[in-house]
C-alpha positions as CSV (number, residue, x, y, z in Angstrom):
1,X,-9.1,24.9,88.0
2,X,-5.8,25.1,89.7
3,X,-3.6,25.3,86.8
4,X,-5.7,28.5,85.7
5,X,-4.4,31.5,87.2
6,X,-7.3,33.7,86.2
7,X,-9.8,31.6,88.6
8,X,-7.3,31.5,91.6
9,X,-8.9,34.3,93.5
10,X,-12.4,32.6,93.3
11,X,-11.4,29.3,94.5
12,X,-12.7,30.1,98.1
13,X,-16.3,30.9,96.3
14,X,-16.6,28.0,93.9
15,X,-15.4,25.2,95.8
16,X,-18.4,25.2,98.1
17,X,-20.6,25.4,95.2
18,X,-19.2,22.5,94.0
19,X,-20.0,20.8,97.0
20,X,-23.7,21.9,97.6
21,X,-24.3,21.0,93.5
22,X,-22.9,17.2,94.6
23,X,-25.4,17.3,97.6
24,X,-28.7,18.4,95.4
25,X,-27.4,15.6,92.7
26,X,-27.3,12.9,95.4
27,X,-30.9,13.7,96.6
28,X,-32.2,13.9,93.1
29,X,-30.6,10.3,92.2
30,X,-33.4,9.1,94.9
31,X,-36.3,9.7,92.3
32,X,-37.5,6.4,91.4
33,X,-40.0,7.6,88.8
34,X,-37.3,7.7,86.0
35,X,-36.2,4.3,86.9
36,X,-39.3,2.4,85.6
37,X,-38.5,3.9,82.1
38,X,-35.0,2.5,82.2
39,X,-36.5,-1.1,83.6
40,X,-39.6,-1.6,81.5
41,X,-39.1,1.2,78.4
42,X,-38.1,-1.9,75.9
43,X,-41.3,-3.7,76.5
44,X,-43.6,-0.9,74.8
45,X,-43.6,-0.8,71.2
46,X,-45.6,2.5,70.8
47,X,-43.6,5.3,69.6
48,X,-45.5,8.1,71.7
49,X,-43.6,6.3,74.6
50,X,-40.1,6.8,73.3
51,X,-38.2,9.8,74.6
52,X,-37.2,12.6,72.4
53,X,-34.1,12.0,70.0
54,X,-32.5,15.0,70.9
55,X,-32.1,13.6,74.5
56,X,-32.9,17.0,76.2
57,X,-35.8,16.8,78.3
58,X,-36.6,20.6,77.9
59,X,-37.7,20.3,74.7
60,X,-40.7,18.1,76.1
61,X,-44.0,19.2,77.7
62,X,-43.3,18.7,81.4
63,X,-46.7,16.5,81.0
64,X,-46.3,14.7,77.7
65,X,-47.9,11.7,76.9
66,X,-44.8,9.5,77.6
67,X,-44.2,11.4,81.0
68,X,-47.9,11.0,81.8
69,X,-47.6,7.5,81.3
70,X,-45.0,6.6,83.3
71,X,-46.4,8.7,86.1
72,X,-49.5,6.9,86.0
73,X,-47.8,3.7,86.2
74,X,-45.5,4.7,88.8
75,X,-48.7,5.8,90.7
76,X,-50.3,2.3,90.3
77,X,-47.3,0.7,91.5
78,X,-47.4,2.7,94.6
79,X,-50.9,1.3,95.4
80,X,-52.6,4.3,93.6
81,X,-51.1,6.9,95.9
82,X,-52.3,10.6,95.7
83,X,-51.4,12.6,92.5
84,X,-49.8,15.2,94.8
85,X,-46.9,12.9,95.2
86,X,-46.9,11.9,91.6
87,X,-46.2,15.7,90.9
88,X,-43.1,15.7,93.5
89,X,-41.8,12.9,92.2
90,X,-41.9,14.3,88.6
91,X,-40.5,17.7,90.3
92,X,-37.4,15.7,91.4
93,X,-36.9,14.1,88.2
94,X,-37.2,17.4,85.8
95,X,-35.0,19.0,88.5
96,X,-32.1,16.5,87.8
97,X,-32.1,18.0,84.3
98,X,-32.2,21.6,85.5
99,X,-36.0,22.2,84.9
100,X,-37.6,23.9,88.0
101,X,-40.5,25.7,87.2
102,X,-42.7,22.9,87.3
103,X,-46.5,24.1,88.7
104,X,-46.4,22.3,92.1
105,X,-50.5,21.6,92.0
106,X,-51.6,18.4,90.8
107,X,-54.2,20.0,88.2
108,X,-51.9,20.1,85.3
109,X,-51.2,16.3,86.3
110,X,-54.8,15.6,86.3
111,X,-55.6,17.3,83.1
112,X,-52.8,15.5,81.4
113,X,-54.0,12.0,82.4
114,X,-57.6,13.2,80.9
115,X,-55.7,13.8,77.5
116,X,-53.9,10.6,77.7
117,X,-55.5,8.4,74.7
118,X,-57.0,5.0,75.9
119,X,-55.6,3.5,72.7
120,X,-52.0,3.9,74.3
121,X,-53.2,2.5,77.4
122,X,-54.9,-0.5,75.5
123,X,-51.6,-1.1,73.4
124,X,-49.4,-1.2,76.7
125,X,-51.8,-3.8,77.9
126,X,-51.2,-5.8,75.1
127,X,-47.5,-5.2,74.9
128,X,-46.8,-6.3,78.9
129,X,-49.1,-9.3,78.3
130,X,-47.0,-10.5,75.4
131,X,-43.5,-9.8,77.3
132,X,-44.8,-11.8,80.6
133,X,-45.9,-14.4,78.3
134,X,-42.6,-14.6,76.5
135,X,-40.7,-14.8,79.7
136,X,-42.7,-17.3,81.5
137,X,-41.4,-20.9,81.5
138,X,-43.6,-22.9,79.0
139,X,-45.3,-26.2,80.0
140,X,-45.5,-29.4,78.2
141,X,-48.8,-30.3,79.0
142,X,-51.9,-30.3,76.8
143,X,-49.9,-30.3,73.9
144,X,-48.1,-26.7,74.7
145,X,-51.3,-24.6,73.6
146,X,-52.1,-21.4,75.0
147,X,-54.0,-21.7,77.9
148,X,-56.4,-18.6,79.1
149,X,-58.9,-18.4,81.8
150,X,-61.5,-16.0,82.5
151,X,-62.8,-14.9,85.8
152,X,-65.7,-12.3,87.0
153,X,-65.3,-9.6,89.7
154,X,-66.4,-6.0,90.5
155,X,-64.8,-3.0,91.8
156,X,-66.2,0.2,93.6
157,X,-66.2,3.5,92.0
158,X,-66.3,7.1,93.2
159,X,-69.8,8.4,94.1
160,X,-70.4,10.9,91.5
161,X,-73.3,11.3,89.2
162,X,-71.6,10.4,86.1
163,X,-70.3,7.2,87.5
164,X,-73.7,6.3,88.9
165,X,-75.3,7.0,85.6
166,X,-73.1,4.5,83.8
167,X,-72.4,2.1,86.5
168,X,-75.4,2.3,89.0
169,X,-75.4,1.4,92.7
170,X,-77.6,-1.7,94.0
171,X,-81.5,-1.1,94.0
172,X,-81.7,-2.2,97.6
173,X,-79.6,1.0,98.5
174,X,-80.9,4.4,99.1
175,X,-80.2,7.1,96.8
176,X,-76.7,8.8,97.8
177,X,-76.1,6.1,100.3
178,X,-74.0,3.7,97.8
179,X,-71.2,3.6,95.8
180,X,-71.4,2.9,91.8
181,X,-70.4,-0.8,91.1
182,X,-68.5,-1.8,87.9
183,X,-68.7,-5.5,87.1
184,X,-65.4,-6.9,85.2
185,X,-64.8,-9.9,83.2
186,X,-60.9,-10.5,83.2
187,X,-59.1,-12.8,80.7
188,X,-55.6,-14.0,82.0
189,X,-52.8,-15.9,80.5
190,X,-52.6,-19.3,82.4
191,X,-48.7,-19.3,81.9
192,X,-47.9,-15.9,83.2
193,X,-50.7,-14.8,85.2
194,X,-50.8,-11.5,83.1
195,X,-54.0,-9.8,82.1
196,X,-54.5,-10.1,78.2
197,X,-57.9,-8.2,78.3
198,X,-61.0,-7.2,80.5
199,X,-64.5,-6.1,79.8
200,X,-66.5,-3.7,81.8
201,X,-70.4,-3.2,82.5
202,X,-72.7,-2.6,85.5
203,X,-73.5,-4.5,88.4
204,X,-76.7,-5.7,86.5
205,X,-74.9,-7.3,83.8
206,X,-73.7,-11.1,83.9
207,X,-70.2,-11.9,83.8
208,X,-71.0,-14.4,80.7
209,X,-72.4,-11.3,78.8
210,X,-69.3,-9.5,79.4
211,X,-67.1,-12.8,78.6
212,X,-69.1,-12.9,75.0
213,X,-67.6,-9.4,74.2
214,X,-64.2,-10.9,74.5
215,X,-64.3,-13.8,72.1
216,X,-63.0,-11.5,69.7
217,X,-59.6,-11.6,71.5
218,X,-59.4,-15.1,71.3
219,X,-57.3,-16.9,68.6
220,X,-57.7,-20.2,67.2
221,X,-56.1,-23.1,69.2
222,X,-56.6,-21.3,72.3
223,X,-57.7,-23.1,75.4
224,X,-60.0,-21.3,77.7
225,X,-60.7,-22.5,81.3
226,X,-63.6,-21.2,83.0
227,X,-65.6,-21.7,86.0
228,X,-68.7,-23.6,86.7
229,X,-70.7,-20.7,85.1
230,X,-69.3,-21.9,82.0
231,X,-70.1,-25.3,81.7
232,X,-73.0,-25.4,79.3
233,X,-74.1,-25.8,75.8
234,X,-73.8,-22.4,74.7
235,X,-70.5,-21.5,75.6
236,X,-69.0,-24.8,74.5
237,X,-70.7,-24.2,71.0
238,X,-69.7,-20.7,70.6
239,X,-66.0,-21.5,71.4
240,X,-65.8,-24.5,68.8
241,X,-67.0,-22.2,66.1
242,X,-64.1,-20.0,67.0
243,X,-61.8,-22.9,66.8
244,X,-61.2,-22.6,70.6
245,X,-61.6,-25.3,73.2
246,X,-63.2,-25.2,76.9
247,X,-62.5,-26.7,80.1
248,X,-65.1,-25.8,83.0
249,X,-67.0,-27.6,85.6
250,X,-70.4,-29.2,85.3
251,X,-72.7,-28.1,87.8
252,X,-76.4,-28.1,86.8
253,X,-76.5,-30.5,84.1
254,X,-76.7,-34.5,85.3
255,X,-74.5,-36.7,83.6
256,X,-75.7,-40.2,83.1
257,X,-72.5,-42.5,82.8
258,X,-74.3,-45.3,80.9
259,X,-74.5,-43.1,77.7
260,X,-72.0,-42.0,75.4
261,X,-68.7,-43.8,74.2
262,X,-66.4,-44.9,76.8
263,X,-62.9,-43.2,77.0
264,X,-61.8,-44.6,80.5
265,X,-63.0,-44.6,84.0
266,X,-65.6,-41.9,84.4
267,X,-64.4,-40.6,81.1
268,X,-66.9,-40.4,78.4
269,X,-68.1,-38.6,75.0
270,X,-71.5,-37.5,75.3
271,X,-74.0,-35.4,73.1
272,X,-75.5,-32.2,74.5
273,X,-78.5,-30.8,72.5
274,X,-79.2,-27.2,72.1
275,X,-81.8,-26.1,74.5
276,X,-85.1,-24.1,73.9
277,X,-84.1,-20.9,75.6
278,X,-82.1,-18.4,74.0
279,X,-79.6,-16.2,76.2
280,X,-80.2,-12.7,76.6
281,X,-76.9,-11.8,75.5
282,X,-77.2,-13.4,72.2
283,X,-78.9,-12.0,69.3
284,X,-81.6,-14.3,67.3
285,X,-78.9,-14.6,64.4
286,X,-76.2,-15.7,67.1
287,X,-78.3,-18.2,68.4
288,X,-79.6,-19.5,65.2
289,X,-76.1,-19.9,64.1
290,X,-75.4,-22.4,66.9
291,X,-75.4,-26.1,65.9
292,X,-78.2,-28.3,67.0
293,X,-75.9,-30.6,69.0
294,X,-72.1,-30.9,70.0
295,X,-70.2,-33.9,71.0
296,X,-68.3,-33.0,74.4
297,X,-66.1,-35.0,77.0
298,X,-67.2,-35.3,80.3
299,X,-64.9,-37.0,83.1
300,X,-65.0,-37.2,86.9
301,X,-61.7,-36.4,88.8
302,X,-60.9,-36.8,92.4
303,X,-58.9,-34.2,94.2
304,X,-57.0,-35.3,97.3
305,X,-55.6,-33.1,99.7
306,X,-53.4,-34.3,103.0
307,X,-55.5,-33.8,106.1
308,X,-59.1,-33.2,104.0
309,X,-61.6,-35.5,102.6
310,X,-61.2,-36.0,98.9
311,X,-63.5,-34.0,96.6
312,X,-64.8,-35.2,93.2
313,X,-65.0,-32.7,90.5
314,X,-67.1,-33.1,87.0
315,X,-65.5,-31.5,84.2
316,X,-66.6,-31.1,80.7
317,X,-64.4,-30.2,77.9
318,X,-64.2,-30.0,74.1
319,X,-60.9,-31.7,74.2
320,X,-62.2,-35.2,72.9
321,X,-58.9,-37.1,72.3
322,X,-58.0,-39.1,75.7
323,X,-54.7,-39.8,74.0
324,X,-53.3,-36.0,73.2
325,X,-55.4,-34.7,76.3
326,X,-54.9,-37.0,78.8
327,X,-57.6,-36.7,81.8
328,X,-54.8,-36.0,84.4
329,X,-53.6,-33.1,82.4
330,X,-57.2,-31.5,81.8
331,X,-57.9,-31.9,85.7
332,X,-54.5,-30.1,86.2
333,X,-55.4,-27.3,84.0
334,X,-58.9,-26.7,85.6
335,X,-57.2,-26.7,89.2
336,X,-54.5,-24.2,88.1
337,X,-57.3,-21.9,87.6
338,X,-57.5,-21.0,91.2
339,X,-54.3,-19.3,90.9
340,X,-56.1,-16.9,88.6
341,X,-58.4,-16.0,91.3
342,X,-55.4,-15.5,93.4
343,X,-54.2,-12.8,90.8
344,X,-57.7,-10.9,90.8
345,X,-56.7,-10.4,94.5
346,X,-53.4,-9.6,93.8
347,X,-54.8,-6.7,91.7
348,X,-57.4,-5.5,94.0
349,X,-55.8,-6.1,97.6
350,X,-51.9,-5.5,97.1
351,X,-52.0,-3.1,94.2
352,X,-55.3,-1.4,95.5
353,X,-57.9,-1.7,92.8
354,X,-60.7,-2.5,95.1
355,X,-61.8,1.3,94.9
356,X,-61.1,3.2,91.9
357,X,-60.7,7.1,92.4
358,X,-61.8,8.8,89.1
359,X,-64.6,10.5,89.0
360,X,-65.6,10.0,85.5
361,X,-66.4,6.8,83.6
362,X,-63.6,7.8,81.0
363,X,-61.1,8.2,83.6
364,X,-62.0,5.3,85.5
365,X,-61.2,3.1,82.1
366,X,-57.9,4.7,82.1
367,X,-57.3,3.8,85.9
368,X,-58.2,0.2,85.2
369,X,-55.8,-0.2,82.4
370,X,-53.2,1.5,84.2
371,X,-53.7,-1.1,87.3
372,X,-53.9,-3.9,84.5
373,X,-50.4,-2.7,83.0
374,X,-48.9,-2.1,86.7
375,X,-50.2,-5.9,87.4
376,X,-48.7,-7.3,84.2
377,X,-45.2,-5.4,84.6
378,X,-44.8,-7.2,88.1
379,X,-45.7,-10.8,86.5
380,X,-43.1,-9.9,83.7
381,X,-40.3,-9.6,86.4
382,X,-41.8,-12.6,88.5
383,X,-41.6,-14.7,84.9
384,X,-38.1,-13.4,84.4
385,X,-36.8,-14.6,87.9
386,X,-38.5,-18.2,87.2
387,X,-37.0,-18.6,84.1
388,X,-33.4,-17.3,84.8
389,X,-33.2,-19.5,88.2
390,X,-35.5,-22.6,87.2
391,X,-38.4,-22.1,89.9
392,X,-41.8,-22.4,90.0
393,X,-43.3,-19.2,88.9
394,X,-46.6,-19.8,91.0
395,X,-44.6,-19.8,94.2
396,X,-42.9,-16.4,93.7
397,X,-44.6,-14.0,95.9
398,X,-46.6,-11.0,94.1
399,X,-46.3,-9.1,97.1
400,X,-42.7,-9.4,97.6
401,X,-42.1,-8.9,93.8
402,X,-43.8,-5.3,94.1
403,X,-41.7,-4.5,97.5
404,X,-38.6,-5.6,96.1
405,X,-39.1,-3.8,92.8
406,X,-39.5,-0.6,94.7
407,X,-36.4,-1.0,96.7
408,X,-34.5,-1.9,93.9
409,X,-35.8,1.2,91.9
410,X,-34.2,3.4,94.9
411,X,-31.0,1.8,94.8
412,X,-30.9,2.0,91.0
413,X,-31.5,5.6,91.1
414,X,-28.6,6.1,93.3
415,X,-26.1,3.6,91.3
416,X,-23.5,5.5,89.4
417,X,-22.7,3.1,86.6
418,X,-24.8,0.9,84.2
419,X,-22.9,-2.0,85.2
420,X,-24.0,-1.2,88.8
421,X,-27.8,-1.0,87.8
422,X,-27.7,-4.4,86.0
423,X,-26.1,-5.8,88.9
424,X,-28.9,-4.7,91.1
425,X,-31.6,-6.0,88.8
426,X,-29.7,-9.4,88.7
427,X,-29.7,-9.2,92.7
428,X,-33.6,-8.5,92.5
429,X,-34.3,-11.6,90.5
430,X,-31.9,-13.8,92.7
431,X,-34.1,-12.4,95.7
432,X,-37.4,-13.2,94.2
433,X,-36.2,-16.8,93.1
434,X,-34.8,-17.5,96.8
435,X,-37.7,-16.1,98.8
436,X,-40.5,-18.5,97.8
437,X,-44.0,-18.8,99.4
438,X,-44.5,-22.5,100.8
439,X,-46.1,-25.1,98.8
440,X,-49.7,-24.7,99.3
441,X,-51.7,-27.1,97.3
442,X,-55.6,-26.4,97.0
443,X,-55.1,-23.4,99.3
444,X,-58.7,-21.8,100.1
445,X,-59.4,-18.7,102.3
446,X,-62.9,-18.2,103.6
447,X,-64.6,-15.0,102.7
448,X,-65.0,-13.9,106.0
449,X,-63.8,-10.6,107.9
450,X,-62.5,-11.0,111.4
451,X,-62.1,-7.4,112.1
452,X,-65.5,-5.8,113.2
453,X,-66.9,-2.6,111.9
454,X,-66.5,0.3,114.1
455,X,-70.3,1.1,115.9
456,X,-71.2,3.9,114.1
457,X,-74.7,4.4,112.6
458,X,-75.1,3.7,108.9
459,X,-75.4,6.5,106.3
460,X,-78.9,5.8,104.9
461,X,-79.5,9.1,103.3
462,X,-77.5,11.3,101.2
463,X,-74.4,12.9,103.2
464,X,-75.6,16.6,102.8
465,X,-79.1,15.5,104.5
466,X,-77.7,13.5,107.2
467,X,-77.6,15.4,110.6
468,X,-76.4,14.1,113.8
469,X,-78.7,14.8,116.7
470,X,-78.5,13.5,120.3
471,X,-80.8,10.4,119.8
472,X,-79.7,9.6,116.2
473,X,-83.1,8.3,115.5
474,X,-82.9,9.0,111.8
475,X,-80.3,6.8,111.4
476,X,-81.8,3.7,112.3
């Protein structure tokens, strides 16, 4: 500009504008929403999530499916923050590209989430689970076969007529005084901890009924690890028909260790026969297709923990060969299933999935899938750190990974070069690998609450009928 004499008289006017523009750009670089796509965009295969070819963001609608998808994930990674805060982030990102006319309200974003296809979120869940499994260090035991674990849980929904109709509250609660409850059956990968699939139902549907709907997600050669609810004839026979093996705990059946073929100390092959009662979740055709009897392997393992009394567990499995599948490896696979319960705790407590905020069953399903995708993205980061720095994946803190990722995104948003962003990402992985949680074998937490609730009366009738009076007699 100094070499052009025509602009010399304007220098005192243009120079302050350049300074202000630099300050605005520095502020806009604080936007972390745009960093999600830069970090995780390569994981997703859907064409709808790719940016426009022209590279001009103004050619794309403010709430396109692509932008809405990343906004949704950013919202879940920030513990399901408000929709208004998501809009503020998007305003900053678009402001970086000169788009300043975005509606400051959150109505447009909420409508965009409604238009977001469920199939796009389902494909995103599959993509992230595959990516996390690919990054996770592979284990040699049980012939290297894929290990999957299933567990049941429940979440609370917003109290709306639509949610109550599909996911009713408990019958013991008065109408208008409870919350809808959704029961879940979640299928995890035991290698990476990523969510593979989820089945949904009401509070009155048993988790085995929900898991029955997930059978089509299993593949031949899989090994399913289930809790004590799965240690029975029906599930073992069903999975055998799919060429899938089962490891579970026996609870009800009494094992006569004098019968069957002896494989080792307290390790036998026994025959389980089909019972007379048909489960309610099976059709007559499915029940008739089950064999009259199957051969299973039962073994008793001893779990010893320092400072605690040893505990004996009776396991059942369809892995019948004691040479290929030693009893110690079968027991280790079952004991690792406890880590999957911690994965559910990460979802519900750390990410905030214990209560879903959407007002309709359709949006609740999308919110649930967005939580699962966000969880898998964090598992992918943890698996990458474990692989690159040769540490135990299960000792990397999920909460630490979430906090570190958010701060790393802020730093990457301010980085001026791609080389600096790659260095920040490498620092993130190194930090996760060196900040390991202590070794806690057999760790269990009591399901008890220390903090006492406030001494307010219970809301035992609908809120619009509830009236506080002097003696609060109607609340008793």
